[in-house]
KEDOTOR-101545 format. One record per residue: x, y, z of N, C-alpha, C in turn; residue in one letter; residue number from 1. Coordinates in nm, 3 decimals. Layout:
BEGIN
     n_X     n_Y     n_Z    ca_X    ca_Y    ca_Z     c_X     c_Y     c_Z aa   i
       X       Y       Z       X       Y       Z       X       Y       Z  A NUM
...
***
This chain:
BEGIN
     n_X     n_Y     n_Z    ca_X    ca_Y    ca_Z     c_X     c_Y     c_Z aa   i
  20.773  10.438  20.446  20.857  10.531  20.529  20.788  10.663  20.535  M   1
  20.785  10.723  20.659  20.710  10.849  20.674  20.786  10.962  20.605  P   2
  20.712  11.066  20.573  20.767  11.185  20.517  20.868  11.245  20.614  L   3
  20.977  11.296  20.560  21.076  11.361  20.647  21.065  11.510  20.632  T   4
  21.049  11.576  20.745  21.034  11.722  20.746  21.149  11.784  20.818  V   5
  21.221  11.875  20.751  21.331  11.950  20.813  21.280  12.086  20.852  A   6
  21.306  12.122  20.975  21.265  12.254  21.024  21.392  12.333  21.058  I   7
  21.409  12.446  20.994  21.526  12.529  21.008  21.498  12.635  21.110  I   8
  21.557  12.622  21.226  21.538  12.722  21.335  21.455  12.662  21.448  G   9
  21.514  12.657  21.567  21.449  12.594  21.678  21.394  12.698  21.779  A  10
  21.356  12.816  21.730  21.290  12.911  21.815  21.146  12.869  21.841  G  11
  21.057  12.960  21.891  20.923  12.917  21.924  20.850  12.853  21.806  P  12
  20.857  12.909  21.687  20.786  12.853  21.574  20.844  12.717  21.538  L  13
  20.977  12.704  21.529  21.039  12.581  21.498  21.008  12.471  21.598  G  14
  21.008  12.508  21.727  20.971  12.402  21.829  20.827  12.358  21.812  R  15
  20.736  12.455  21.789  20.596  12.416  21.771  20.578  12.332  21.647  W  16
  20.643  12.368  21.536  20.632  12.286  21.411  20.688  12.144  21.435  L  17
  20.804  12.138  21.501  20.863  12.003  21.531  20.775  11.919  21.615  A  18
  20.716  11.977  21.716  20.626  11.904  21.809  20.500  11.860  21.732  L  19
  20.441  11.950  21.654  20.318  11.918  21.582  20.344  11.810  21.474  S  20
  20.457  11.822  21.404  20.493  11.727  21.299  20.520  11.585  21.362  A  21
  20.593  11.591  21.471  20.621  11.460  21.537  20.494  11.393  21.587  A  22
  20.404  11.471  21.642  20.277  11.416  21.690  20.196  11.359  21.568  R  23
  20.213  11.421  21.456  20.137  11.377  21.337  20.203  11.257  21.270  A  24
  20.318  11.207  21.324  20.383  11.093  21.269  20.490  11.114  21.165  G  25
  20.528  11.240  21.148  20.637  11.271  21.049  20.772  11.243  21.118  Y  26
  20.870  11.215  21.036  21.009  11.210  21.082  21.056  11.353  21.079  R  27
  21.111  11.408  21.187  21.144  11.548  21.203  21.296  11.565  21.223  V  28
  21.356  11.655  21.146  21.497  11.698  21.167  21.488  11.846  21.206  L  29
  21.523  11.878  21.323  21.518  12.019  21.372  21.660  12.073  21.376  L  30
  21.685  12.181  21.304  21.816  12.244  21.292  21.820  12.380  21.354  E  31
  21.930  12.407  21.422  21.959  12.542  21.472  22.110  12.549  21.493  D  32
  22.166  12.665  21.457  22.311  12.679  21.471  22.346  12.709  21.618  V  33
  22.250  12.748  21.698  22.275  12.774  21.838  22.246  12.652  21.925  M  34
  22.344  12.592  21.987  22.323  12.472  22.064  22.221  12.494  22.177  P  35
  22.217  12.615  22.236  22.119  12.641  22.340  21.977  12.627  22.291  A  36
  21.951  12.674  22.169  21.818  12.662  22.109  21.781  12.518  22.094  N  37
  21.874  12.436  22.047  21.844  12.294  22.028  21.821  12.222  22.162  L  38
  21.900  12.258  22.264  21.878  12.198  22.397  21.743  12.234  22.448  R  39
  21.702  12.361  22.435  21.571  12.406  22.485  21.463  12.327  22.405  H  40
  21.480  12.315  22.276  21.383  12.244  22.193  21.371  12.096  22.236  A  41
  21.484  12.037  22.261  21.489  11.895  22.307  21.416  11.879  22.439  Q  42
  21.440  11.968  22.533  21.369  11.964  22.662  21.218  11.982  22.642  E  43
  21.181  12.078  22.559  21.042  12.105  22.533  20.974  11.981  22.469  T  44
  21.031  11.929  22.369  20.974  11.811  22.302  20.969  11.687  22.390  L  45
  21.074  11.671  22.469  21.078  11.560  22.567  20.963  11.572  22.664  R  46
  20.945  11.692  22.716  20.831  11.713  22.816  20.697  11.695  22.749  A  47
  20.681  11.738  22.624  20.550  11.728  22.560  20.521  11.588  22.506  E  48
  20.616  11.521  22.448  20.602  11.392  22.382  20.637  11.273  22.472  L  49
  20.722  11.295  22.567  20.776  11.187  22.649  20.892  11.127  22.578  G  50
  20.993  11.086  22.649  21.119  11.037  22.588  21.098  10.917  22.492  P  51
  20.996  10.833  22.523  20.974  10.717  22.438  20.915  10.754  22.304  E  52
  20.865  10.875  22.282  20.800  10.911  22.159  20.892  11.004  22.079  N  53
  21.013  11.017  22.114  21.111  11.102  22.043  21.192  11.034  21.932  L  54
  21.163  10.911  21.908  21.242  10.833  21.813  21.237  10.890  21.669  T  55
  21.133  10.960  21.636  21.125  11.021  21.503  21.167  11.165  21.495  N  56
  21.238  11.211  21.598  21.287  11.353  21.603  21.442  11.348  21.620  V  57
  21.510  11.421  21.531  21.658  11.430  21.542  21.693  11.580  21.549  A  58
  21.797  11.611  21.617  21.845  11.749  21.632  21.980  11.763  21.560  Y  59
  21.990  11.859  21.471  22.113  11.876  21.394  22.160  12.019  21.398  V  60
  22.289  12.038  21.376  22.345  12.178  21.386  22.382  12.235  21.253  T  61
  22.359  12.164  21.138  22.389  12.223  21.013  22.272  12.206  20.916  T  62
  22.253  12.303  20.831  22.145  12.298  20.736  22.163  12.176  20.643  I  63
  22.287  12.151  20.603  22.312  12.037  20.517  22.262  11.906  20.581  E  64
  22.292  11.885  20.710  22.245  11.762  20.774  22.090  11.762  20.785  D  65
  22.030  11.871  20.801  21.887  11.884  20.814  21.816  11.847  20.679  A  66
  21.866  11.900  20.570  21.792  11.889  20.443  21.830  11.768  20.355  V  67
  21.938  11.702  20.388  21.992  11.594  20.306  21.884  11.490  20.273  R  68
  21.801  11.454  20.369  21.700  11.350  20.350  21.559  11.405  20.348  Q  69
  21.543  11.535  20.347  21.411  11.598  20.364  21.326  11.591  20.238  A  70
  21.196  11.567  20.263  21.095  11.580  20.157  21.038  11.717  20.159  D  71
  21.028  11.777  20.276  20.977  11.911  20.300  21.064  11.984  20.391  L  72
  21.103  12.109  20.358  21.179  12.196  20.450  21.094  12.318  20.476  V  73
  21.086  12.354  20.608  21.019  12.477  20.648  21.122  12.558  20.724  I  74
  21.147  12.683  20.674  21.238  12.766  20.744  21.163  12.853  20.841  D  75
  21.232  12.888  20.951  21.175  12.968  21.057  21.265  13.089  21.077  C  76
  21.315  13.147  20.973  21.400  13.269  20.981  21.309  13.390  20.983  V  77
  21.361  13.506  21.023  21.279  13.629  21.020  21.220  13.661  20.880  P  78
  21.104  13.718  20.882  21.033  13.752  20.761  21.092  13.885  20.703  D  79
  21.213  13.879  20.667  21.287  13.992  20.605  21.352  13.946  20.475  E  80
  21.353  14.031  20.378  21.399  13.991  20.246  21.536  13.927  20.246  L  81
  21.633  13.990  20.312  21.769  13.934  20.314  21.774  13.798  20.378  E  82
  21.705  13.779  20.489  21.705  13.652  20.558  21.641  13.542  20.473  S  83
  21.530  13.577  20.408  21.461  13.478  20.328  21.544  13.445  20.202  K  84
  21.599  13.544  20.138  21.687  13.513  20.022  21.799  13.425  20.057  L  85
  21.868  13.458  20.169  21.981  13.380  20.209  21.948  13.235  20.245  E  86
  21.834  13.210  20.323  21.802  13.076  20.355  21.755  12.997  20.238  I  87
  21.674  13.059  20.149  21.627  12.988  20.027  21.746  12.953  19.940  L  88
  21.840  13.042  19.927  21.960  13.012  19.846  22.030  12.891  19.901  W  89
  22.049  12.885  20.031  22.117  12.770  20.092  22.040  12.644  20.078  L  90
  21.909  12.648  20.105  21.823  12.530  20.097  21.818  12.477  19.955  L  91
  21.809  12.569  19.862  21.797  12.530  19.722  21.918  12.453  19.674  D  92
  22.036  12.490  19.724  22.158  12.430  19.682  22.196  12.301  19.761  R  93
  22.141  12.287  19.881  22.177  12.176  19.964  22.074  12.062  19.967  M  94
  21.951  12.097  19.941  21.847  11.993  19.947  21.837  11.916  19.813  A  95
  21.796  11.791  19.823  21.779  11.714  19.697  21.675  11.784  19.607  P  96
  21.680  11.759  19.478  21.587  11.825  19.387  21.439  11.799  19.419  P  97
  21.410  11.687  19.475  21.269  11.649  19.508  21.211  11.729  19.624  R  98
  21.298  11.793  19.702  21.257  11.859  19.827  21.171  11.987  19.800  T  99
  21.063  11.996  19.873  20.975  12.115  19.869  21.024  12.214  19.976  V 100
  21.028  12.342  19.940  21.065  12.445  20.034  20.946  12.534  20.068  L 101
  20.917  12.542  20.200  20.801  12.622  20.243  20.860  12.730  20.336  A 102
  20.810  12.851  20.319  20.863  12.964  20.401  20.748  13.048  20.451  T 103
  20.740  13.065  20.582  20.641  13.155  20.638  20.673  13.301  20.600  P 104
  20.579  13.366  20.536  20.596  13.512  20.505  20.460  13.573  20.490  T 105
  20.443  13.687  20.543  20.323  13.767  20.519  20.355  13.895  20.445  T 106
  20.482  13.927  20.432  20.525  14.057  20.375  20.589  14.042  20.237  R 107
  20.639  13.928  20.201  20.719  13.914  20.082  20.645  13.832  19.974  L 108
  20.681  13.862  19.852  20.617  13.789  19.739  20.679  13.657  19.724  S 109
  20.602  13.547  19.732  20.655  13.414  19.710  20.695  13.397  19.566  I 110
  20.632  13.468  19.478  20.669  13.456  19.333  20.813  13.504  19.314  A 111
  20.842  13.620  19.378  20.978  13.670  19.370  21.079  13.583  19.434  D 112
  21.046  13.533  19.553  21.141  13.441  19.627  21.158  13.315  19.548  L 113
  21.054  13.253  19.499  21.063  13.130  19.424  21.146  13.143  19.302  A 114
  21.133  13.256  19.234  21.213  13.279  19.108  21.361  13.297  19.135  N 115
  21.399  13.310  19.262  21.542  13.315  19.293  21.604  13.173  19.322  C 116
  21.523  13.074  19.299  21.569  12.936  19.320  21.572  12.857  19.187  T 117
  21.635  12.741  19.188  21.633  12.655  19.073  21.509  12.565  19.070  Y 118
  21.424  12.580  19.170  21.305  12.491  19.182  21.182  12.576  19.214  R 119
  21.147  12.682  19.136  21.030  12.763  19.167  20.905  12.687  19.180  P 120
  20.889  12.571  19.113  20.772  12.493  19.121  20.757  12.421  19.258  E 121
  20.859  12.421  19.337  20.860  12.354  19.465  20.873  12.450  19.585  K 122
  20.841  12.575  19.559  20.848  12.677  19.666  20.711  12.733  19.688  V 123
  20.676  12.740  19.819  20.541  12.784  19.853  20.548  12.868  19.981  I 124
  20.453  12.958  19.999  20.456  13.044  20.117  20.348  13.004  20.215  A 125
  20.385  13.006  20.342  20.287  12.985  20.448  20.252  13.126  20.492  I 126
  20.133  13.172  20.454  20.095  13.311  20.477  20.031  13.332  20.615  A 127
  20.118  13.320  20.715  20.071  13.336  20.851  20.187  13.394  20.932  A 128
  20.145  13.471  21.033  20.247  13.526  21.125  20.299  13.412  21.213  E 129
  20.426  13.412  21.234  20.491  13.306  21.313  20.426  13.296  21.450  A 130
  20.392  13.408  21.514  20.333  13.405  21.647  20.196  13.337  21.646  S 131
  20.115  13.360  21.541  19.982  13.301  21.530  19.996  13.150  21.510  A 132
  20.093  13.109  21.430  20.115  12.965  21.403  20.157  12.894  21.529  L 133
  20.260  12.946  21.595  20.317  12.879  21.713  20.216  12.879  21.827  S 134
  20.116  12.967  21.827  20.016  12.965  21.930  19.905  12.861  21.896  A 135
  19.908  12.811  21.769  19.806  12.718  21.730  19.667  12.782  21.732  G 136
  19.662  12.913  21.705  19.542  12.988  21.724  19.435  12.974  21.613  A 137
  19.468  12.911  21.501  19.375  12.906  21.395  19.350  12.765  21.349  A 138
  19.237  12.739  21.284  19.210  12.608  21.230  19.238  12.608  21.081  S 139
  19.251  12.725  21.018  19.285  12.734  20.879  19.429  12.781  20.864  E 140
  19.491  12.739  20.752  19.628  12.788  20.724  19.625  12.834  20.576  I 141
  19.669  12.955  20.557  19.669  13.014  20.421  19.804  12.989  20.357  A 142
  19.802  12.933  20.236  19.923  12.905  20.162  19.915  12.981  20.032  L 143
  20.027  13.047  19.998  20.038  13.125  19.871  20.121  13.054  19.772  R 144
  20.066  13.043  19.652  20.137  12.977  19.544  20.169  13.073  19.431  T 145
  20.234  13.020  19.324  20.264  13.099  19.211  20.203  13.018  19.091  T 146
  20.212  13.079  18.972  20.165  13.010  18.857  20.253  12.891  18.825  T 147
  20.371  12.882  18.884  20.467  12.775  18.858  20.461  12.668  18.962  R 148
  20.388  12.689  19.065  20.373  12.583  19.175  20.318  12.455  19.119  T 149
  20.390  12.349  19.142  20.344  12.219  19.086  20.225  12.163  19.168  S 150
  20.141  12.085  19.104  20.034  12.019  19.181  20.089  11.929  19.293  P 151
  20.200  11.866  19.269  20.265  11.781  19.371  20.302  11.859  19.495  E 152
  20.354  11.979  19.470  20.393  12.069  19.586  20.271  12.105  19.666  T 153
  20.166  12.149  19.598  20.040  12.185  19.666  19.984  12.065  19.741  A 154
  19.986  11.951  19.685  19.932  11.832  19.748  20.013  11.794  19.872  A 155
  20.145  11.804  19.863  20.227  11.770  19.980  20.193  11.864  20.097  L 156
  20.188  11.994  20.067  20.158  12.088  20.173  20.013  12.071  20.228  L 157
  19.917  12.039  20.143  19.784  12.011  20.181  19.783  11.897  20.278  D 158
  19.847  11.787  20.245  19.854  11.667  20.328  19.925  11.703  20.466  Q 159
  20.034  11.774  20.456  20.109  11.809  20.582  20.018  11.885  20.675  F 160
  19.961  11.992  20.632  19.881  12.079  20.719  19.754  12.003  20.771  W 161
  19.691  11.926  20.686  19.574  11.849  20.731  19.615  11.752  20.845  R 162
  19.725  11.687  20.833  19.770  11.594  20.937  19.804  11.670  21.067  R 163
  19.836  11.796  21.054  19.862  11.876  21.174  19.730  11.935  21.230  L 164
  19.617  11.910  21.165  19.485  11.955  21.215  19.436  12.085  21.158  G 165
  19.499  12.134  21.050  19.460  12.259  20.988  19.385  12.233  20.858  F 166
  19.306  12.330  20.815  19.245  12.328  20.685  19.320  12.423  20.599  T 167
  19.397  12.375  20.500  19.472  12.463  20.413  19.383  12.533  20.309  P 168
  19.414  12.657  20.283  19.355  12.730  20.175  19.468  12.778  20.084  T 169
  19.448  12.769  19.957  19.550  12.815  19.859  19.502  12.936  19.785  F 170
  19.594  13.028  19.766  19.569  13.152  19.689  19.695  13.184  19.610  A 171
  19.673  13.241  19.495  19.784  13.287  19.409  19.847  13.412  19.471  L 172
  19.976  13.420  19.474  20.048  13.533  19.526  19.993  13.660  19.457  D 173
  19.955  13.761  19.534  19.899  13.881  19.476  19.997  13.956  19.384  P 174
  20.129  13.936  19.401  20.227  13.998  19.315  20.239  13.928  19.183  A 175
  20.180  13.812  19.172  20.184  13.733  19.048  20.071  13.777  18.951  E 176
  20.104  13.801  18.823  19.995  13.834  18.730  19.907  13.710  18.712  P 177
  19.779  13.731  18.686  19.691  13.620  18.663  19.742  13.534  18.548  P 178
  19.720  13.400  18.554  19.768  13.311  18.450  19.731  13.352  18.309  P 179
  19.616  13.412  18.289  19.571  13.444  18.151  19.656  13.559  18.097  S 180
  19.721  13.643  18.180  19.806  13.745  18.136  19.948  13.701  18.104  L 181
  19.984  13.585  18.161  20.122  13.539  18.143  20.132  13.432  18.031  T 182
  20.018  13.383  17.984  20.016  13.280  17.881  20.054  13.345  17.749  A 183
  20.133  13.275  17.670  20.178  13.323  17.539  20.069  13.285  17.437  K 184
  20.045  13.377  17.339  19.935  13.349  17.240  19.977  13.239  17.146  P 185
***
């Protein structure tokens, strides 16, 4: 069974991620609370993929429906502290424990955001501007981790981005102290 990717938000970034993930063979659940955004996304994906290739894409109107079966969730909410905290809080409580949460942010500490969840080992940052991602302008994708990020989380994101045609690079969140300073004697 293919990996299930839930994308929260059907704006430009969400549509691009849904299209790219569907082309890469992932099962995609695209969520938006605004029916007009979902209709626009459905039209865009139908035009790009053709109606016969949309069988692995579903459109949902609640976060709960999007994340219930997800292996990976990517939120496309604004890169603002309140927005990120709210969406991660919701995702953390609604998604199964196995689900990895990825959030695009260039301004916020992923270590701080991850520590606000019950699954900090499964939270990772996509360190790219939404506009650059949705334009498909780069061949590399920077991912920020924490000292608590599990190897399985990093591997899942590595596989995801490679299948989308990117070369992932991983770096420790600059706000995170180096592992040698956090280790207990």
